[in-house]
C-alpha positions in Angstrom: -2.6 -10.7 -26.6 -5.5 -10.9 -24.0 -8.2 -11.6 -26.6 -7.4 -15.3 -26.9 -8.0 -15.9 -23.2 -11.4 -16.9 -21.7 -13.0 -14.1 -19.7 -13.9 -14.1 -16.0 -16.0 -11.5 -14.2 -14.8 -9.6 -11.1 -17.1 -11.4 -8.6 -15.9 -14.8 -9.8 -12.3 -13.7 -9.8 -12.5 -12.5 -6.2 -14.3 -15.6 -5.1 -11.4 -17.7 -6.4 -8.5 -15.4 -5.7 -9.1 -12.3 -3.6 -5.6 -12.7 -2.1 -5.7 -9.8 0.4 -2.9 -11.7 2.2 -0.4 -13.0 -0.3 3.2 -13.3 -1.5 4.1 -11.0 -4.4 6.8 -11.5 -7.0 7.5 -8.7 -9.5 9.1 -8.9 -12.9 10.1 -6.4 -15.6 9.0 -8.0 -18.9 9.2 -6.9 -22.5 5.7 -6.4 -23.9 6.6 -8.5 -27.0 7.1 -11.5 -24.6 3.7 -11.3 -23.0 1.8 -13.1 -25.8 4.0 -16.2 -25.7 3.8 -16.2 -21.9 0.0 -16.2 -22.0 -0.3 -19.0 -24.6 -2.9 -21.2 -23.0 -3.6 -24.5 -24.9 -4.9 -26.2 -21.8 -7.4 -23.5 -20.8 -5.8 -22.8 -17.4 -5.9 -19.0 -17.7 -8.7 -16.5 -17.7 -8.6 -12.7 -18.0 -10.7 -10.3 -16.0 -13.3 -8.7 -18.2 -15.7 -6.0 -17.2 -18.2 -4.5 -19.7 -16.1 -6.0 -22.5 -12.9 -4.3 -21.3 -9.9 -6.4 -20.5 -7.4 -3.6 -19.7 -8.2 -0.9 -17.1 -6.7 2.4 -16.2 -5.5 2.7 -12.6 -4.3 5.7 -10.5 -2.6 5.3 -7.2 -1.7 8.2 -4.9 0.9 7.4 -2.2 1.0 9.2 1.1 4.0 9.6 3.4 5.2 11.8 6.3 7.4 14.8 5.7 10.4 12.7 6.8 9.3 9.9 4.4 8.8 7.2 7.0 7.0 4.9 4.6 9.5 5.3 1.8 12.5 4.8 4.1 11.0 1.8 5.8 10.7 0.2 2.4 14.1 1.4 1.1 15.8 0.1 4.2 13.7 -3.1 4.5 12.6 -2.3 8.0 10.7 -5.0 9.8 7.6 -2.8 10.2 6.8 -1.5 6.8 3.6 0.2 5.5 2.1 2.0 2.6 -0.9 4.2 2.6 -2.5 5.0 -0.8 -5.7 5.7 -2.6 -6.4 3.6 -5.7 -8.8 4.8 -8.3 -10.2 2.7 -11.1 -10.5 5.4 -13.6 -12.7 3.5 -16.0 -15.5 3.2 -13.3 -14.6 6.0 -11.0 -14.5 3.7 -8.0 -11.9 4.7 -5.4 -10.4 2.9 -2.4 -8.2 3.9 0.5 -5.7 1.2 1.2 -3.1 0.2 3.8 -0.5 -2.4 2.7 1.8 -3.9 5.3 4.5 -6.6 5.2 4.5 -9.6 7.6 7.6 -11.6 6.7 7.3 -12.4 3.0 3.6 -11.9 3.0 1.8 -8.7 2.0 -1.5 -7.8 3.8 -3.8 -5.3 2.2 -6.8 -3.6 3.9 -9.1 -1.2 2.1 -12.3 0.8 2.3 -14.4 2.7 -0.2 -13.3 6.3 -0.6 -14.6 9.4 -2.4 -12.7 9.7 -5.7 -12.8 13.5 -5.3 -10.7 13.2 -2.2 -8.1 10.8 -3.6 -5.3 13.3 -3.3 -5.8 13.9 0.4 -6.6 12.1 3.6 -10.0 13.0 4.9 -11.0 13.1 8.6 -12.9 9.8 8.1 -10.0 8.3 6.3 -7.6 9.4 9.1 -9.9 7.8 11.7 -9.8 4.5 9.8 -6.0 4.6 9.5 -5.6 5.3 13.2 -8.1 2.6 14.2 -6.4 0.0 12.0 -3.3 -0.1 14.2 -1.2 -0.9 11.1 0.4 2.5 10.5 3.0 3.5 13.0 2.7 7.3 12.3 0.0 9.8 12.9 -2.6 9.8 10.1 -2.6 13.6 10.3 1.1 13.7 9.2 0.4 11.9 6.0 0.7 14.0 2.8 0.6 13.0 -0.9 4.0 12.4 -2.3 3.7 10.3 -5.5 1.1 9.5 -8.2 1.3 6.5 -10.5 -0.9 5.8 -13.5 -0.9 2.7 -15.7 -3.0 0.2 -17.7 -3.6 -3.2 -16.0 -4.8 -6.6 -17.2 -5.4 -9.3 -14.6 -4.9 -12.9 -15.4 -6.2 -15.8 -13.2 -4.5 -19.2 -13.1 -7.5 -21.4 -12.4 -5.8 -24.5 -11.0 -3.9 -22.6 -8.3 -6.1 -19.6 -7.7 -3.1 -17.3 -8.3 -3.1 -14.1 -10.2 -0.8 -12.2 -12.5 -1.2 -8.5 -13.2 0.4 -6.9 -16.3 0.9 -3.2 -15.9 1.9 -1.1 -19.0 2.2 2.6 -19.9 3.4 3.3 -16.4 3.7 7.1 -15.6 4.9 8.6 -12.3 4.9 12.1 -11.0 5.3 13.8 -7.7 3.9 17.0 -6.2 7.0 19.2 -7.1 6.5 18.9 -10.8 8.9 16.0 -11.5 7.6 13.2 -13.7 8.6 10.2 -15.8 7.2 7.2 -17.7 8.4 3.7 -18.4 8.9 3.1 -22.1 6.0 1.4 -23.9 8.1 -1.7 -24.6 8.1 -2.7 -20.9 5.5 -4.1 -18.5 5.6 -4.5 -14.7 4.3 -8.1 -14.2 3.4 -9.2 -10.7 2.5 -12.8 -9.6 0.3 -12.9 -6.5 -0.2 -16.2 -4.8 -0.9 -17.7 -1.3 2.5 -19.4 -1.3 6.0 -19.0 -2.7 5.9 -20.0 -6.4 3.3 -21.1 -8.8 3.2 -22.2 -12.5 2.9 -18.5 -13.5 6.3 -17.9 -12.1 7.7 -20.9 -13.9 6.4 -19.5 -17.2 8.4 -16.4 -16.6 11.5 -18.3 -15.5 11.3 -20.4 -18.6 11.3 -17.2 -20.7 14.4 -16.0 -18.9 12.9 -13.6 -16.4 13.6 -13.6 -12.7 11.9 -11.6 -9.9 13.1 -8.0 -9.8 13.3 -5.7 -6.8 10.9 -3.1 -8.1 8.2 -1.1 -6.3 6.2 1.5 -8.2 6.3 3.6 -5.0 9.9 3.0 -4.0 11.5 2.9 -7.4 9.4 5.8 -8.6 10.5 8.0 -5.7 14.1 7.0 -6.1 14.0 7.8 -9.8 12.4 11.2 -9.4 14.6 12.0 -6.4 18.2 10.7 -6.8 19.1 12.2 -3.4 17.1 9.5 -1.7 18.6 6.1 -0.6 17.8 3.4 -3.1 20.1 0.5 -2.1 17.2 -1.9 -2.4 16.6 -1.0 -6.0 20.2 -0.4 -7.1 20.3 -3.5 -9.3 17.0 -2.8 -11.0 17.8 0.9 -11.6 21.3 0.1 -12.8 20.4 -2.9 -15.0 17.1 -1.8 -16.4 17.5 2.0 -16.3 21.2 2.4 -16.8 22.0 4.7 -13.9 23.1 4.7 -10.2 21.1 6.5 -7.5 22.7 9.8 -6.7 23.8 10.7 -10.2 22.5 14.2 -10.9 21.9 13.3 -14.6 20.2 10.0 -13.7 16.9 10.7 -15.5 18.6 11.6 -18.7 20.8 8.5 -18.6 17.7 6.4 -17.9 15.9 7.8 -20.8 18.8 7.2 -23.2 19.5 3.7 -22.0 16.2 2.0 -21.5 13.2 4.0 -22.6 12.4 5.7 -19.3 11.0 9.1 -20.3 11.4 12.3 -18.3 
């Protein structure tokens, strides 16, 4: 589905649409609908291509305090929310340490290069950077790894607006207590990233019958693997798309049966 689009290199993509401060809107989309959504007779779209690849394998490791300050801030929509993670581009081996914060509806991301061998822990240098950022309201020394996500990503640029759309498939989640799951191969997590509220990429999705879904790989992943956690923010997504209510002891089995979430 991505082969029909014109390619764009990473440097050119970032020059047009780096979008470290942006508004994000996420959608759960059937894979079979992606090709029609990306139909591009006017040449407005381009797909990121690096060394002839158009899909890339990502791994993100999320860190939180023992009392889950980051998760609870997101789950309860607290005003001061943050995420700390490493992101590794598995095809190239490049790794980044990232801080994501919310300011109103906007997401702000800061990042530094990070040793891939240390992606499952916060090093002393990483802790100093986190502390000096002033963006994380907990001690960096208290952050421990709590969740790993892996997926395949394609990145689409809408040239006229400088907005981006990422299409994530083959999503797998696991924690550090041996629990794991994966989203069925028929689904993709699609995210539209833009400087403002809505762009033509959103309207393509709306026309196909999709609306923004309250989904977070970190938050929803934690809630799925640990039904004891509060998940009010994702109740509709979990119930509608995965067929269960947070708190049900048999939630993973129900999700697997209802909507292709594998445990």
